[in-house]
C-alpha positions in Angstrom: -16.6 8.0 9.4 -16.5 11.8 9.6 -14.5 14.4 11.4 -15.9 17.8 12.3 -14.2 20.9 10.7 -14.7 24.6 11.3 -17.3 24.8 8.5 -18.6 21.3 8.1 -17.1 17.8 8.1 -14.5 15.7 6.4 -15.5 12.3 5.1 -12.5 10.2 6.3 -13.1 7.4 3.8 -13.0 9.7 0.7 -11.1 12.7 2.1 -13.9 15.0 0.8 -14.5 18.2 2.7 -18.3 18.7 3.1 -19.6 22.2 3.9 -22.4 22.8 6.2 -24.9 23.4 3.5 -28.5 22.0 3.7 -28.8 21.8 -0.2 -25.6 19.7 -0.5 -26.3 15.9 -1.0 -23.1 14.9 0.8 -24.2 17.1 3.8 -27.6 15.4 3.8 -25.9 12.0 3.8 -23.7 13.1 6.7 -26.8 14.4 8.6 -28.5 11.0 8.2 -25.3 9.2 9.3 -24.9 11.5 12.4 -28.4 10.5 13.7 -26.9 7.1 14.6 -23.2 7.9 14.9 -20.8 10.4 16.4 -18.2 12.1 14.3 -14.6 12.7 15.6 -14.2 16.1 17.1 -12.1 18.9 15.5 -9.3 18.3 18.1 -9.1 14.6 17.5 -5.9 13.1 16.2 -7.0 10.1 14.2 -5.3 7.3 12.3 -6.5 4.6 10.0 -5.2 1.3 11.3 -6.0 -1.9 9.5 -8.8 -0.1 7.7 -10.4 1.3 10.9 -10.3 5.0 12.0 -9.3 5.3 15.6 -7.9 7.7 18.2 -5.7 7.4 21.3 -3.7 4.2 20.6 -0.9 3.5 22.9 2.6 3.2 21.4 2.6 -0.5 22.3 -0.6 -1.1 20.4 0.7 0.9 17.4 3.9 -1.2 17.4 1.8 -4.4 17.6 -0.4 -3.3 14.6 2.7 -2.2 12.6 4.3 -5.6 13.1 1.1 -7.4 12.1 0.9 -5.3 9.0 4.5 -6.1 8.2 3.9 -9.8 8.6 0.8 -9.7 6.4 2.7 -7.7 3.7 5.6 -10.2 3.7 3.1 -13.0 2.9 1.8 -11.2 -0.2 2.8 -12.9 -3.4 2.3 -12.5 -7.1 3.0 -14.8 -10.0 5.8 -14.2 -12.5 3.1 -13.4 -15.1 1.5 -10.7 -12.9 5.0 -9.3 -12.2 5.9 -9.0 -15.8 2.5 -7.5 -16.8 2.7 -4.9 -14.1 6.3 -4.0 -14.9 5.4 -3.6 -18.5 2.2 -1.6 -18.1 3.3 0.6 -15.2 7.0 1.0 -15.8 7.6 0.0 -19.4 10.1 -2.7 -18.2 10.4 -6.1 -19.8 11.9 -9.4 -18.7 15.1 -8.4 -20.6 15.3 -5.4 -18.1 15.2 -7.9 -15.2 18.0 -10.0 -16.6 20.0 -6.8 -17.3 19.5 -5.7 -13.7 20.7 -9.1 -12.5 23.7 -9.1 -14.7 25.0 -5.8 -13.3 25.2 -7.2 -9.8 29.0 -7.1 -9.1 29.2 -9.8 -6.5 29.3 -13.2 -8.4 27.5 -15.1 -5.6 24.7 -12.5 -5.3 24.3 -12.4 -9.0 24.0 -16.2 -9.2 21.5 -16.3 -6.4 19.5 -13.5 -8.1 19.4 -15.6 -11.3 18.2 -18.7 -9.4 15.6 -16.7 -7.5 14.2 -15.1 -10.6 14.5 -18.1 -13.0 13.6 -20.8 -10.5 10.2 -19.5 -9.3 6.8 -18.7 -10.6 5.7 -16.9 -7.4 7.3 -13.9 -5.8 6.8 -13.2 -2.1 7.1 -9.6 -0.9 9.2 -10.8 2.0 11.9 -12.4 -0.2 15.2 -10.6 0.0 15.5 -10.9 -3.8 12.5 -8.6 -4.4 13.9 -5.3 -3.2 17.3 -6.0 -4.7 16.0 -6.5 -8.2 13.2 -3.9 -7.7 15.7 -1.2 -6.8 18.0 -2.3 -9.6 15.0 -1.7 -11.9 14.7 1.8 -10.4 11.7 1.1 -8.2 11.4 2.6 -4.7 10.3 0.4 -1.8 6.9 2.1 -1.9 6.6 1.3 -5.6 7.5 -2.3 -4.9 4.8 -2.5 -2.3 2.3 -0.9 -4.8 3.4 -3.5 -7.4 2.4 -6.4 -5.1 -1.0 -4.7 -4.4 -1.8 -3.9 -8.0 -0.3 -6.8 -9.8 -2.5 -9.2 -7.8 -5.4 -7.9 -9.8 -3.8 -8.5 -13.2 
């Protein structure tokens, strides 16, 4: 998909600004695409929702899509192996760091539950309340935790 700009177009999938220049290969690709498709206008306010560029969604539809994305994210899971590899490669953290983070939890009940949650499973679900507690104790932001689940799945 493309969006018109004052001096060309923006490729919405790559974010590349393509000038109106007949010798530019990207401009030529856009011209071929535009023979069968219509770009978004300069004035369009657009969003990418579930991988689709769109305009003019109602607040109700946006809320419905956000809830669906939240539910899909909660079902994401990674193995303990994937978790440990990602933490090591991306954050230089080891399993010892996880145990250290658990051990500094002040509340004895929460500490015990964190130990059971970590030691007693080989799969971690994004929606598990243990995940953000330990992630943040390791210095990860909520966005980094989400990224961890996306990236670790490939390890």
